[in-house]
C-alpha positions in Angstrom: 12.0 -12.3 2.8 11.0 -13.8 6.2 7.1 -14.0 6.8 7.0 -14.1 10.4 8.6 -12.0 13.1 8.4 -8.8 11.5 7.1 -5.5 12.6 4.9 -4.2 9.7 3.4 -0.7 9.3 0.3 -0.7 7.0 -1.1 2.7 5.8 -4.8 2.6 5.3 -4.9 -0.5 7.4 -8.3 0.0 9.0 -10.2 -1.2 6.0 -10.4 -2.9 2.7 -7.0 -4.3 1.3 -4.8 -2.9 4.1 -7.0 -4.7 6.8 -6.9 -7.9 4.9 -3.1 -7.7 4.8 -3.0 -6.9 8.3 -5.1 -9.8 9.4 -3.1 -12.3 7.0 0.2 -11.1 8.3 -1.0 -11.1 12.0 -2.2 -14.6 11.5 1.4 -15.5 10.2 2.9 -14.3 13.5 3.9 -10.6 12.7 3.6 -7.6 14.8 1.3 -5.1 13.2 0.8 -1.3 13.2 -2.1 0.0 11.3 -3.0 3.4 10.4 -6.1 5.2 9.3 -7.6 8.4 9.1 -11.0 7.7 10.9 -10.3 7.0 14.6 -13.5 5.0 15.2 -13.0 2.8 12.2 -9.4 2.3 13.3 -10.5 1.2 16.7 -13.0 -1.2 15.3 -10.3 -2.8 13.1 -8.0 -3.2 16.1 -10.5 -5.4 17.7 -9.8 -8.0 14.9 -6.0 -7.9 15.5 -5.4 -8.8 19.0 -2.3 -7.0 20.2 -1.9 -4.8 17.2 -1.3 -1.1 17.6 -3.2 1.9 15.7 -1.9 5.1 14.7 -4.4 7.6 13.7 -3.5 10.2 10.9 -3.8 11.3 7.4 -0.6 10.5 5.4 -1.6 12.8 2.5 -0.9 15.7 5.2 2.9 16.4 5.5 2.5 17.2 9.3 0.9 13.9 9.8 3.7 12.1 7.7 6.3 13.8 10.0 4.4 12.9 13.2 3.8 9.2 12.3 7.4 8.6 11.1 8.5 9.8 14.3 6.2 7.9 16.4 7.2 4.6 14.6 11.0 5.3 15.1 10.7 6.2 18.9 7.9 3.7 19.9 8.7 0.7 17.4 12.3 0.5 16.9 11.8 -3.1 15.7 9.9 -1.8 12.6 11.2 -3.5 9.4 8.4 -3.3 6.9 6.2 -0.4 5.6 3.3 -1.1 3.4 2.2 2.0 1.5 -1.5 1.2 1.0 -3.5 4.5 1.8 -4.8 5.7 -1.5 -7.6 8.0 -3.0 -9.6 7.8 -6.1 -12.6 9.8 -7.8 -14.9 8.2 -10.0 -16.2 10.6 -12.7 -16.4 11.2 -16.3 -14.2 13.9 -18.0 -17.2 15.3 -20.0 -19.3 16.0 -16.7 -16.9 17.8 -14.5 -15.2 21.0 -14.6 -12.5 20.4 -11.9 -10.6 17.3 -13.1 -7.4 19.1 -12.2 -8.6 19.4 -8.5 -9.4 15.7 -8.3 -6.1 14.8 -10.0 -4.1 16.9 -7.6 -5.6 15.1 -4.4 -5.2 11.6 -6.0 -1.6 12.5 -6.9 -0.7 13.9 -3.7 -2.1 10.8 -1.9 -1.0 7.9 -4.3 2.5 9.5 -5.3 3.9 12.4 -3.4 3.0 11.3 -0.1 4.3 7.7 -0.3 7.5 9.1 -1.9 7.9 11.5 1.2 6.8 8.8 3.9 9.2 6.2 2.4 12.0 8.8 2.5 11.4 9.7 6.0 11.8 5.9 7.0 14.3 4.5 4.5 17.3 5.5 6.6 15.7 3.6 9.6 15.1 0.6 7.4 18.4 0.5 6.0 19.9 -0.3 9.5 17.9 -3.4 9.8 19.1 -7.1 8.8 16.2 -7.5 6.8 13.6 -4.9 5.6 11.1 -4.2 2.8 9.1 -1.4 1.2 5.8 -2.7 -0.2 3.9 -0.3 -2.5 0.2 -1.2 -3.3 -0.1 -0.2 -6.8 -3.1 -1.2 -9.1 -4.1 -2.9 -12.4 -4.5 0.8 -13.6 -0.9 0.9 -14.1 -1.5 -0.9 -17.3 -4.3 1.3 -18.6 -6.9 4.0 -17.8 -10.6 3.7 -17.4 -12.9 6.4 -18.4 -14.6 6.3 -14.9 -11.2 6.7 -13.3 -9.7 9.1 -15.8 -7.0 10.5 -13.6 -6.4 7.7 -11.1 -4.3 5.6 -13.4 -1.7 8.2 -14.0 -1.0 8.4 -10.2 -0.6 4.6 -10.0 1.6 4.7 -13.1 3.7 7.4 -11.3 3.9 5.2 -8.3 4.9 2.2 -10.4 7.8 4.1 -12.1 9.0 5.3 -8.6 8.8 1.8 -7.1 11.0 0.4 -10.1 13.5 3.2 -9.6 13.6 2.4 -5.8 14.1 -1.2 -6.4 16.9 -0.5 -8.7 18.6 2.0 -6.4 18.9 -0.5 -3.5 19.1 -3.8 -5.5 22.7 -4.2 -4.3 21.8 -3.9 -0.6 20.2 -7.2 0.1 18.8 -6.2 3.3 16.0 -3.9 1.9 13.7 -5.4 -0.7 11.1 -3.4 -2.6 7.8 -4.9 -3.6 5.0 -3.7 -5.9 1.4 -5.2 -5.6 -1.0 -5.0 -8.5 -4.6 -5.6 -7.3 -7.3 -5.7 -10.0 -10.8 -4.5 -8.9 -11.3 -5.4 -5.4 -14.6 -5.7 -3.5 -14.1 -2.9 -0.8 -15.9 0.3 0.2 -13.2 2.1 -1.5 -14.1 0.7 -4.9 -17.9 0.6 -4.2 -18.6 3.5 -6.6 -16.9 1.7 -9.6 -18.7 -1.8 -9.2 -16.3 -3.1 -6.5 -19.0 -5.7 -5.6 -17.9 -7.4 -8.8 -14.3 -7.7 -7.7 -12.3 -10.3 -5.9 -12.2 -10.3 -2.1 -9.3 -8.3 -0.3 -8.1 -11.5 1.2 -7.0 -12.6 -2.2 -4.7 -9.8 -2.3 -3.3 -10.6 1.1 -2.6 -14.3 0.1 -0.8 -13.3 -3.0 1.4 -10.9 -1.0 2.4 -13.5 1.5 3.2 -16.0 -1.2 5.4 -13.2 -2.8 7.4 -12.5 0.4 8.0 -16.2 0.8 9.5 -16.4 -2.9 11.2 -13.0 -3.0 9.0 -12.1 -5.9 9.1 -8.4 -6.1 6.3 -7.9 -8.5 2.9 -9.2 -7.2 0.3 -9.4 -9.8 -3.1 -10.4 -8.5 -6.1 -11.7 -10.3 -6.6 -10.0 -13.7 -3.5 -8.2 -13.4 -1.4 -11.6 -14.1 -2.4 -11.2 -17.6 0.2 -8.5 -18.1 2.9 -10.7 -16.8 4.1 -12.9 -19.7 6.7 -14.5 -17.7 7.2 -15.3 -13.9 7.4 -11.8 -12.2 11.1 -10.9 -11.1 
């Protein structure tokens, strides 16, 4: 996959891992479009990305998915990479809550159903490009749950299963590549509640992704996630 001259949409791109990836790809000479729910934070992030475009909206909301997908098709016809990074997670103990199912529903909608739908809206568009990619930001949680994130891991495992199936579906169409990134604990505001200060910097995730794109390495383990890959990722 070429690593320069792309037009890239990054959901949840106004902070954390998404912003780090935006900065890395921007520095490499790509056109960047970032999405965020908070308009103020989105504008702040754009100040660090000269020439980038921001699209405010919540991709966990169906109407916003339709609106953002249409805006991308109409205003950014050169779009050839989407990075599904926006996510939701709740830190809690199962023996201290009575609404785990409600928290799980929010996580599953944001981390799984919404990604399937948004990708579905844009795939026909991407398939028309000479070179395109879908990049799903997964998690080390794919490989095992944690009691402080009791329902989050299941949503990422579901995303992993979907990503593998999506890759297999389009593996004979060489113009569309499907990547999955597996960050471990990362030092972001998103992970602060579960000790994120002890995690790796988000820039490390961005660095690994760029290397993987250069190598056409579709599985992208980062940091501690590499222990789950006993051979060079395929």
